[in-house]
C-alpha positions as CSV (number, residue, x, y, z in Angstrom):
1,M,30.3,8.0,-15.5
2,L,27.0,6.3,-15.2
3,P,26.1,4.8,-11.8
4,P,26.1,1.0,-11.7
5,I,22.9,-0.9,-12.1
6,P,21.8,-2.3,-8.8
7,H,22.3,-5.9,-7.9
8,L,19.2,-7.5,-6.3
9,E,21.2,-9.5,-3.8
10,D,22.8,-6.4,-2.3
11,Y,19.4,-5.5,-1.0
12,G,18.2,-8.9,0.1
13,L,16.0,-9.2,-3.0
14,S,15.6,-11.8,-5.7
15,G,13.8,-12.5,-9.0
16,G,12.1,-15.4,-7.3
17,N,10.7,-13.6,-4.3
18,G,11.0,-9.9,-5.1
19,F,10.5,-7.9,-1.9
20,L,9.2,-10.9,0.0
21,P,11.7,-12.7,2.2
22,A,13.8,-15.4,0.6
23,E,12.5,-17.9,3.2
24,P,8.9,-18.0,4.5
25,P,8.5,-15.7,7.5
26,L,9.1,-17.1,11.0
27,E,5.9,-18.4,12.6
28,I,6.9,-18.1,16.3
29,L,9.6,-16.4,18.4
30,P,11.9,-18.2,20.7
31,P,10.5,-19.2,24.2
32,F,11.8,-16.1,25.8
33,Y,9.1,-14.1,24.0
34,A,6.3,-16.6,24.9
35,K,4.3,-13.8,26.6
36,W,4.2,-11.8,23.4
37,E,3.2,-14.8,21.4
38,S,0.5,-15.7,23.9
39,I,-1.1,-12.3,23.4
40,V,-1.1,-12.3,19.6
41,R,-2.2,-16.0,19.6
42,N,-5.2,-14.9,21.7
43,L,-5.7,-11.5,20.0
44,Q,-9.3,-12.2,18.8
45,P,-10.7,-13.2,22.2
46,L,-8.8,-10.4,23.9
47,L,-10.3,-7.9,21.5
48,L,-13.8,-9.4,21.8
49,S,-13.6,-9.2,25.6
50,K,-11.9,-5.8,25.6
51,R,-9.1,-7.2,27.8
52,V,-6.2,-6.7,25.4
53,R,-5.0,-3.5,27.1
54,A,-4.9,-5.1,30.5
55,A,-3.0,-8.0,29.0
56,V,-0.4,-5.7,27.4
57,E,0.0,-3.6,30.6
58,A,0.6,-6.8,32.6
59,L,3.6,-7.7,30.4
60,P,7.2,-7.4,31.6
61,I,9.4,-5.2,29.5
62,L,11.2,-7.9,27.5
63,S,14.7,-7.3,26.2
64,T,15.3,-7.6,22.5
65,S,18.9,-8.9,23.1
66,N,17.6,-12.4,22.6
67,L,16.6,-11.8,19.0
68,Q,19.3,-13.2,16.8
69,S,18.3,-13.8,13.1
70,E,16.8,-11.4,10.7
71,A,13.7,-13.6,10.6
72,E,13.4,-13.2,14.4
73,W,13.6,-9.4,14.3
74,R,10.9,-9.3,11.6
75,R,8.7,-11.7,13.5
76,A,9.1,-9.4,16.6
77,Y,8.1,-6.4,14.5
78,V,4.9,-8.2,13.3
79,V,4.0,-9.3,16.8
80,L,4.6,-5.9,18.4
81,V,2.7,-3.8,15.8
82,F,-0.3,-6.1,15.9
83,M,-0.3,-5.7,19.7
84,L,0.2,-2.0,19.2
85,H,-2.8,-1.5,16.9
86,A,-5.0,-3.9,19.0
87,Y,-4.1,-1.8,22.1
88,V,-4.9,1.5,20.4
89,W,-8.1,0.5,18.7
90,G,-9.3,-2.3,20.9
91,G,-11.6,-0.4,23.3
92,D,-14.6,1.9,23.2
93,R,-12.3,4.8,22.6
94,P,-8.8,4.7,21.1
95,A,-5.9,4.6,23.5
96,E,-3.7,7.7,23.3
97,R,-0.8,6.5,25.5
98,I,1.3,3.5,24.6
99,P,2.8,1.9,27.7
100,P,6.5,1.1,28.1
101,Q,5.8,-2.7,27.8
102,L,5.2,-2.0,24.1
103,T,7.1,1.2,23.5
104,V,10.6,0.1,24.7
105,P,10.9,-3.1,22.7
106,L,9.1,-1.7,19.7
107,F,11.5,1.2,19.3
108,E,14.5,-1.1,19.5
109,V,13.0,-3.5,16.9
110,C,12.0,-0.7,14.6
111,E,15.5,0.7,14.7
112,R,16.8,-2.7,13.6
113,V,14.3,-3.3,10.8
114,Q,14.4,0.4,9.7
115,L,10.7,0.9,10.0
116,P,8.5,3.4,12.0
117,P,6.7,2.2,15.1
118,V,3.4,1.5,13.4
119,A,1.8,-1.4,11.4
120,T,3.2,-1.1,7.8
121,Y,2.6,-3.0,4.6
122,A,5.8,-5.0,5.5
123,G,4.3,-6.0,8.9
124,V,0.8,-7.1,7.7
125,C,1.8,-8.5,4.3
126,L,5.4,-9.1,3.4
127,W,6.4,-10.7,6.7
128,N,3.0,-12.1,7.7
129,H,2.3,-15.2,5.5
130,R,3.2,-18.8,5.0
131,P,2.7,-21.3,2.2
132,I,0.1,-24.0,2.8
133,F,2.1,-26.5,0.9
134,P,5.8,-25.5,0.9
135,D,6.5,-27.3,-2.4
136,E,4.0,-25.2,-4.2
137,P,4.6,-21.6,-5.5
138,T,4.0,-18.6,-3.3
139,D,2.5,-16.6,-6.2
140,D,-0.5,-19.0,-6.1
141,L,-3.1,-17.2,-4.0
142,D,-4.7,-20.5,-3.2
143,N,-1.5,-21.7,-1.5
144,L,-1.2,-18.9,1.1
145,A,-2.2,-18.3,4.7
146,C,-1.7,-15.5,7.2
147,L,0.4,-15.9,10.3
148,Q,-1.5,-13.1,12.2
149,T,-4.8,-11.2,11.9
150,F,-6.8,-9.0,14.2
151,T,-10.2,-10.6,13.6
152,G,-9.4,-14.2,12.7
153,S,-11.7,-13.8,9.7
154,L,-11.3,-15.3,6.2
155,D,-12.0,-11.8,4.9
156,E,-8.9,-10.3,6.7
157,Q,-6.6,-13.1,5.6
158,W,-7.8,-12.7,2.0
159,F,-7.3,-9.0,2.1
160,F,-3.6,-9.3,3.1
161,L,-2.9,-12.4,0.9
162,V,-4.1,-10.8,-2.3
163,S,-1.2,-8.3,-1.9
164,V,1.3,-11.1,-1.0
165,A,0.4,-13.0,-4.2
166,M,0.7,-9.9,-6.2
167,E,4.2,-9.3,-4.8
168,A,5.2,-12.8,-5.6
169,R,3.8,-12.6,-9.1
170,G,5.6,-9.4,-9.8
171,A,9.0,-10.6,-8.5
172,P,10.3,-11.6,-11.9
173,S,9.9,-8.0,-13.1
174,L,12.8,-6.8,-11.0
175,P,15.6,-8.6,-12.8
176,L,13.7,-8.2,-16.1
177,M,13.5,-4.4,-16.0
178,L,17.1,-4.1,-14.6
179,H,18.1,-6.1,-17.7
180,A,16.1,-3.7,-19.8
181,I,17.9,-0.7,-18.3
182,A,21.2,-2.4,-19.1
183,A,20.1,-3.1,-22.7
184,A,19.1,0.5,-23.2
185,R,22.6,1.6,-22.1
186,Q,23.9,-0.7,-24.9
187,D,21.3,0.6,-27.4
188,N,19.9,-2.9,-27.8
189,T,16.4,-2.0,-28.9
190,A,15.3,-5.6,-29.5
191,V,16.1,-6.6,-25.9
192,V,14.4,-3.5,-24.5
193,T,11.3,-4.2,-26.5
194,E,11.2,-7.9,-25.5
195,C,11.6,-6.9,-21.8
196,L,8.8,-4.4,-22.1
197,Q,6.5,-6.9,-23.8
198,R,7.1,-9.4,-21.0
199,F,6.7,-6.7,-18.4
200,A,3.2,-5.9,-19.8
201,E,2.3,-9.5,-19.4
202,I,3.4,-9.6,-15.8
203,L,1.3,-6.5,-15.1
204,D,-1.7,-8.1,-16.7
205,D,-1.2,-11.2,-14.5
206,I,-1.1,-9.0,-11.4
207,N,-4.3,-7.2,-12.5
208,G,-6.0,-10.6,-12.6
209,L,-5.0,-11.2,-9.0
210,L,-6.2,-7.8,-7.8
211,V,-9.8,-8.4,-8.9
212,R,-9.8,-11.6,-6.9
213,M,-10.3,-9.4,-3.8
214,Y,-14.0,-9.7,-4.4
215,E,-14.0,-13.5,-3.9
216,N,-13.5,-13.8,-0.2
217,C,-13.4,-10.3,1.3
218,D,-16.8,-8.8,2.1
219,P,-17.0,-5.0,1.8
220,Y,-19.1,-4.6,5.0
221,V,-16.8,-6.8,7.0
222,F,-13.8,-5.0,5.7
223,Y,-15.1,-1.5,6.4
224,N,-16.5,-2.2,9.8
225,R,-14.4,-5.0,11.3
226,I,-11.0,-5.0,9.7
227,R,-10.1,-1.5,8.5
228,P,-10.4,0.2,11.9
229,Y,-7.4,-1.8,13.2
230,L,-5.2,-0.8,10.3
231,A,-5.6,2.9,11.0
232,G,-2.5,4.9,12.1
233,S,-2.4,8.0,14.2
234,K,-2.0,10.6,11.4
235,N,-5.1,12.8,10.5
236,M,-7.2,10.7,12.9
237,A,-8.9,13.5,14.8
238,D,-12.3,12.3,13.7
239,A,-11.5,8.8,14.9
240,G,-10.5,10.0,18.3
241,L,-6.8,10.8,18.1
242,P,-6.6,14.5,17.5
243,N,-2.9,14.7,18.4
244,G,-1.7,11.3,17.5
245,V,-0.3,8.9,20.2
246,L,2.1,9.2,23.1
247,Y,4.8,6.5,23.1
248,D,5.8,6.2,26.8
249,D,9.2,4.6,27.3
250,G,9.1,5.2,31.1
251,R,12.1,7.4,31.0
252,N,11.5,10.5,28.9
253,P,8.4,12.7,28.9
254,P,6.3,11.2,26.1
255,Q,5.6,13.4,23.1
256,Y,2.8,13.1,20.6
257,R,3.7,11.3,17.4
258,Q,1.7,10.8,14.2
259,Y,2.2,8.0,11.7
260,G,0.2,6.8,8.8
261,G,-1.2,3.3,9.0
262,G,-0.8,0.3,6.7
263,S,-1.0,1.3,3.0
264,N,-0.3,-0.5,-0.3
265,A,1.4,2.7,-1.3
266,Q,4.1,1.3,0.9
267,S,4.6,-1.5,-1.6
268,S,8.1,-1.2,-3.1
269,L,7.0,-3.3,-6.0
270,I,4.3,-0.8,-7.2
271,Q,6.7,2.1,-6.8
272,F,9.3,0.1,-8.7
273,F,6.8,-0.2,-11.6
274,D,6.5,3.6,-11.7
275,I,10.2,4.3,-11.5
276,V,11.3,2.0,-14.3
277,L,8.6,3.3,-16.6
278,G,9.3,6.9,-15.8
279,V,5.9,7.7,-14.2
280,E,6.2,10.8,-12.1
281,H,3.8,11.5,-9.3
282,R,3.0,15.0,-7.9
283,P,1.4,16.0,-4.6
284,T,-2.3,15.6,-4.7
285,G,-3.9,18.6,-6.4
286,V,-0.7,19.7,-8.2
287,T,-1.1,19.6,-12.0
288,R,1.7,19.3,-14.6
289,K,1.0,23.0,-15.4
290,D,1.4,23.9,-11.7
291,Q,4.7,22.0,-11.5
292,S,6.0,23.5,-14.7
293,S,5.3,27.0,-13.4
294,A,7.0,26.3,-10.1
295,N,10.1,25.0,-11.9
296,T,10.4,28.1,-14.2
297,D,10.3,30.8,-11.5
298,D,11.9,31.4,-8.1
299,S,9.2,29.7,-6.1
300,P,10.1,26.6,-4.1
301,R,9.7,23.2,-5.7
302,P,6.5,21.4,-4.8
303,R,6.8,19.1,-1.8
304,H,6.8,15.3,-2.3
305,G,3.4,13.7,-2.5
306,F,1.9,10.9,-0.5
307,I,3.6,8.2,-2.7
308,H,7.0,9.6,-1.9
309,E,6.2,10.0,1.8
310,M,5.3,6.3,1.9
311,R,8.9,5.3,1.2
312,E,9.6,6.1,4.9
313,Y,7.3,3.2,5.7
314,M,9.3,0.7,3.7
315,P,12.2,-1.5,5.1
316,G,15.5,0.4,4.7
317,P,17.0,-1.9,2.0
318,H,13.8,-1.7,-0.1
319,R,13.9,2.1,0.2
320,Q,17.5,2.2,-0.8
321,F,16.9,-0.1,-3.8
322,L,14.2,2.3,-5.1
323,Q,16.5,5.2,-4.7
324,D,19.3,3.5,-6.6
325,V,17.0,2.4,-9.4
326,E,15.8,6.0,-9.8
327,A,19.4,6.9,-10.4
328,V,19.7,4.6,-13.4
329,A,16.2,4.4,-14.8
330,N,16.4,5.2,-18.5
331,I,13.5,3.4,-20.2
332,R,11.2,6.4,-20.8
333,A,14.0,8.5,-22.2
334,Y,15.2,5.6,-24.4
335,V,11.8,5.1,-25.9
336,E,11.3,8.8,-26.5
337,D,14.7,8.9,-28.3
338,H,13.7,5.8,-30.4
339,R,10.1,6.7,-31.1
340,S,10.6,5.8,-34.7
341,D,10.6,2.1,-33.7
342,P,6.9,1.1,-33.6
343,A,7.4,-2.2,-31.7
344,L,9.3,-0.4,-29.0
345,R,6.6,2.4,-28.7
346,I,3.8,-0.1,-28.6
347,A,5.5,-2.2,-25.9
348,Y,6.2,0.8,-23.7
349,D,2.7,2.2,-24.0
350,A,1.2,-1.3,-23.4
351,C,3.0,-1.3,-20.0
352,L,1.6,2.1,-19.1
353,S,-1.8,0.9,-20.1
354,M,-1.6,-2.2,-17.9
355,L,-0.4,-0.1,-15.0
356,R,-3.2,2.3,-15.5
357,V,-5.7,-0.5,-15.6
358,M,-4.4,-1.7,-12.2
359,R,-5.1,1.7,-10.8
360,D,-8.5,1.8,-12.4
361,K,-9.4,-1.5,-10.8
362,H,-8.2,-0.2,-7.5
363,I,-10.4,2.8,-7.7
364,Q,-13.3,0.4,-8.2
365,I,-12.3,-1.6,-5.2
366,V,-12.0,1.5,-3.0
367,S,-15.4,2.7,-4.3
368,R,-17.1,-0.5,-3.4
369,Y,-15.3,-1.3,-0.1
370,I,-15.0,2.3,1.3
371,I,-17.0,5.0,-0.3
372,L,-20.2,3.0,-0.8
373,Q,-19.9,1.6,2.7
374,S,-19.4,4.9,4.3
375,R,-22.2,6.6,2.4
376,G,-24.6,3.7,3.1
377,A,-23.9,3.9,6.8
378,R,-24.5,7.7,6.8
379,N,-27.6,7.7,4.6
380,G,-29.2,4.7,6.2
381,S,-29.2,2.6,3.0
382,L,-27.5,-0.3,4.7
383,P,-29.5,-2.7,7.0
384,E,-30.1,-1.0,10.3
385,Q,-27.5,-1.8,12.9
386,P,-27.3,-1.0,16.6
387,K,-25.5,2.3,17.3
388,P,-21.8,1.3,17.7
389,A,-20.2,1.9,21.1
390,A,-16.7,2.1,19.9
391,K,-15.1,5.2,18.3
392,N,-12.8,4.4,15.4
393,L,-12.2,4.9,11.7
394,A,-15.5,3.1,10.8
395,T,-17.7,5.0,13.2
396,A,-16.0,8.4,12.8
397,V,-18.2,11.1,11.2
398,P,-16.1,14.0,9.8
399,K,-17.2,17.4,10.7
400,D,-17.7,18.5,7.1
401,N,-19.2,15.0,6.2
402,K,-16.8,14.7,3.3
403,K,-13.2,14.2,4.4
404,L,-13.2,10.6,5.2
405,R,-9.7,9.4,6.0
406,G,-8.0,6.2,5.0
407,T,-5.8,4.1,7.2
408,G,-2.8,5.9,6.0
409,G,-4.3,9.3,6.8
410,T,-4.7,10.5,3.2
411,A,-7.8,11.7,1.2
412,L,-7.9,8.7,-1.0
413,I,-10.2,9.3,-4.1
414,P,-8.4,12.5,-5.2
415,F,-5.1,10.8,-4.6
416,L,-6.0,7.6,-6.5
417,K,-7.5,9.4,-9.4
418,Q,-4.5,11.7,-9.8
419,A,-2.0,8.7,-9.5
420,R,-3.9,6.9,-12.1
421,D,-4.1,9.9,-14.4
422,E,-0.3,10.5,-14.1
423,T,0.4,6.9,-15.1
424,G,-0.7,7.7,-18.7
425,E,1.2,11.0,-19.1
426,P,4.5,9.4,-20.5
427,A,2.6,7.7,-23.4
428,I,4.5,8.0,-26.7
429,D,2.1,7.2,-29.5
430,A,-0.7,9.7,-30.3
431,W,-3.3,6.9,-30.0
432,A,-2.0,5.9,-26.6
433,R,-2.0,9.5,-25.4
434,R,-5.7,9.8,-26.4
435,L,-6.5,6.4,-24.8
436,L,-4.8,7.2,-21.5
437,S,-5.9,10.9,-21.4
438,N,-8.4,12.3,-19.0
439,G,-9.3,15.5,-20.9
440,P,-12.3,15.8,-23.1
441,M,-12.0,13.4,-26.0
442,D,-12.2,14.4,-29.7
443,K,-15.2,13.0,-31.6
444,G,-14.5,9.5,-32.8
445,S,-11.7,9.0,-30.3
446,A,-11.9,6.0,-27.9
447,A,-11.2,6.5,-24.3
448,L,-10.0,4.0,-21.7
449,S,-12.8,3.1,-19.3
450,K,-12.5,5.1,-16.1
451,V,-15.2,3.5,-13.9
452,G,-17.8,5.6,-15.7
453,E,-15.8,8.8,-15.3
454,Q,-17.1,11.6,-17.4
455,P,-14.8,14.0,-19.3
456,D,-15.3,16.7,-16.7
457,G,-13.8,14.4,-14.0
458,H,-17.2,13.4,-12.6
459,L,-16.8,9.8,-11.3
460,E,-19.9,7.6,-11.7
461,V,-20.0,4.0,-10.4
462,V,-22.6,1.7,-11.8
463,G,-23.2,-1.7,-10.2
464,L,-25.5,-4.0,-8.3
465,C,-26.1,-1.3,-5.7
466,G,-27.3,1.3,-8.2
467,T,-25.6,4.3,-9.7
468,W,-24.0,6.9,-7.5
469,T,-21.2,9.5,-7.8
470,A,-18.0,10.0,-6.0
471,D,-16.8,13.3,-7.4
472,D,-16.6,14.9,-3.9
473,S,-15.6,11.9,-1.9
474,E,-12.4,11.4,0.0
475,G,-11.2,8.7,2.2
476,G,-10.6,5.0,2.0
477,I,-8.4,2.0,2.2
478,C,-5.2,4.0,1.4
479,H,-3.9,1.3,-1.0
480,W,-1.8,1.6,-4.1
């Protein structure tokens, strides 16, 4: 018997808001938590004066028993993780020990919202926004504001809000593609085709929002001022946390823990796109041939890759929803079984193409905001700046000068390129396979633009700053 198709309301989701809360996130906690709110309200001057650690250490350990509604628990999570990252990265050197004033309530709140004790995509995006005009739609990027930032800058707000708008714009795809799954079960090819055509349009709309990142988020400001505060404690040896951080609850001997920082790979919406289209992601560096070999002999199956690991950084209901959708996803198999229907094939391949374009655009953003910035700083091509006193993700110099790490702790360019390449693998039509392929092209065959990527995988970026290559680069923003 086939498992039932998930109902959005069972997971707190809707076709109007998707993975965003049904109501705008709470802007301030009850008066009992005024001391917490006072610190996050003054986070910018506290960071500027390097007094944030003293302010946190002067806090009492506040009980979470006064948190009532789900909105209050989510607001508490946002407040505490912003304080946490400001405490860790708000000095000349990262703080290795987290005091009980943060650890005790943070652990209790994280248990309730089913998230790890670190700033996640949910904390900085999903639960950290408000509409400027409540009667206007939330998928309008020009109608959004952030509740909390580290720097108080327009650039940081914009960086978070582009993702919020994309989440809102993609919300209708949830009921749409669940309907497509139901139609495939009923062998209703016309409905499946119509749903896929609409899905491709939604993905195209989201791509239009993604490229708006350039409008109000400056690459230099992002790389040097914003990104360091988003870093987690995993793979952060070069940034000053070789072992991770110690969460001291005042009762038990603290042990080192390592968590990835905020990453758009933690977006349940993007992972939903992959699941419903049947896109499969492997650990970075593992090819289809490697995986096929592993599945035909007695060797252990490859471990899950970064994308699967990021599900542990999603709210529990979102994580469960993705798992339940995986159990019923049938679109890829349905299209393969009905490949004689040209309209269905084209609609499916168009969705893959739009999703791949999204990942191409993201590689361009990472190249401009991370790789170019890091190389410019190391090679002296950027305007001369005073030597920074602080040690963090922006000032860290890897020992081998290559393995720049993103906020989530992963090597980003290889990860992003592979994730993009895997997006085209399920293509049905021969023309689509050629278009979305990364191998050497036959003469006369057109290839989808890959940011100037050559057939041998060499990545060349051409822009206002000149032409440079990123074939050996790692690191970055850790997004998508």
